[in-house]
C-alpha positions in Angstrom: -55.5 -18.5 5.3 -58.3 -16.8 3.3 -58.0 -14.8 -0.1 -59.9 -12.0 2.1 -56.4 -12.1 4.6 -54.8 -12.4 2.2 -56.6 -8.6 0.3 -56.1 -7.5 4.3 -52.3 -7.7 4.8 -52.2 -6.4 0.9 -53.4 -3.0 2.0 -51.1 -2.8 5.4 -48.1 -2.7 3.5 -47.0 -0.1 1.5 -46.3 0.2 -2.2 -43.4 -1.2 -3.9 -42.1 1.8 -6.4 -41.8 -0.2 -9.9 -38.0 -0.2 -10.7 -38.3 2.7 -13.8 -39.6 4.8 -11.0 -37.6 8.9 -10.3 -38.0 8.1 -7.0 -35.9 4.8 -8.2 -33.0 7.4 -10.3 -30.9 9.0 -7.0 -30.9 5.5 -5.4 -29.5 3.6 -7.9 -27.1 7.0 -8.1 -25.8 7.1 -5.3 -25.1 3.1 -4.7 -23.6 3.5 -8.5 -21.4 6.1 -6.7 -20.9 4.0 -3.7 -19.7 0.9 -5.7 -17.4 3.4 -7.6 -15.5 4.4 -4.4 -15.2 1.3 -3.3 -13.3 0.2 -6.6 -11.4 3.2 -6.2 -10.3 2.4 -2.3 -9.5 -1.3 -3.0 -8.2 0.1 -5.7 -5.5 1.9 -3.7 -5.3 -0.6 -0.8 -3.8 -2.9 -2.9 -1.0 -0.3 -3.9 -0.5 0.6 -0.9 0.0 -3.9 -0.8 2.6 -3.6 -3.0 4.9 -0.4 -2.7 4.6 -1.7 1.5 6.2 -5.2 0.2 8.9 -3.6 -2.2 9.7 -1.1 1.4 10.2 -4.0 3.2 12.4 -5.4 0.8 14.6 -3.3 0.6 14.8 -2.1 4.0 16.2 -6.3 4.0 18.1 -6.2 1.0 20.3 -2.9 2.8 20.1 -4.1 5.5 22.3 -7.5 4.7 24.1 -6.0 2.4 25.3 -2.4 4.8 25.3 -4.9 7.6 22.5 -2.7 10.0 19.9 -2.8 11.7 15.9 -2.2 9.9 14.9 0.5 12.3 18.9 2.2 10.3 17.6 1.1 6.7 14.1 2.4 6.9 16.3 5.9 7.6 18.4 5.4 5.4 15.7 4.6 2.3 13.5 8.2 4.0 16.9 9.9 4.1 17.2 9.0 0.2 13.5 10.2 -0.9 14.2 13.7 0.5 17.8 14.1 -0.5 16.6 12.6 -4.0 12.8 14.7 -3.8 11.6 10.6 -5.2 9.1 8.1 -3.2 9.7 6.6 -0.7 8.5 3.7 -2.9 10.1 4.5 -5.9 13.6 4.4 -4.6 12.5 1.7 -2.8 11.5 0.0 -5.5 15.2 0.9 -7.6 17.1 -1.0 -4.7 15.6 -4.2 -4.8 16.1 -4.2 -8.0 19.1 -2.7 -7.9 19.9 -5.7 -5.9 19.2 -8.2 -9.0 21.4 -6.1 -11.8 23.0 -4.0 -10.2 21.9 -0.6 -11.4 21.1 2.0 -9.7 21.0 6.0 -10.5 24.0 9.0 -10.1 21.4 10.6 -7.8 20.2 7.6 -5.8 23.5 6.1 -5.4 24.9 9.6 -4.1 22.6 9.9 -1.9 22.6 5.7 -0.5 26.3 5.9 0.0 26.3 9.0 2.3 23.2 7.5 4.0 24.4 4.4 4.7 28.3 6.0 5.4 26.0 7.8 8.4 24.6 4.6 9.8 26.2 2.5 12.0 27.1 -1.3 11.5 26.1 -3.9 13.6 27.5 -6.0 16.3 28.6 -9.0 14.3 26.3 -11.7 15.4 28.2 -14.2 18.6 29.5 -16.6 16.4 30.4 -14.4 14.5 33.2 -13.1 16.3 34.4 -16.7 18.5 35.0 -17.6 14.6 
């Protein structure tokens, strides 16, 4: 390719905007805003995963300790959350901690006991009935 061909191709291209041009500032600001929004979304997703794990653990703990189905344990958690006006995630975290250290606030303990008392226990496993 000859130099004149390169010059002809260059003349058909749109001129490049220098990085310090005023036209670039809005684009950079928009990208920075998008990055900030994505970082915030990632933070929310991480929190949601942690909350979900705590709720799942609390459901499992209540189901095992109280001989109820997981669906019932979910109902218990939501009921306790509503009656105590404490977020479900916080109730779940407290229940998980309670299984380790036996500590639970009196308000949550009372609501938990009342809700569990209204649940029908699961049928014992067939092996337990045969024993």
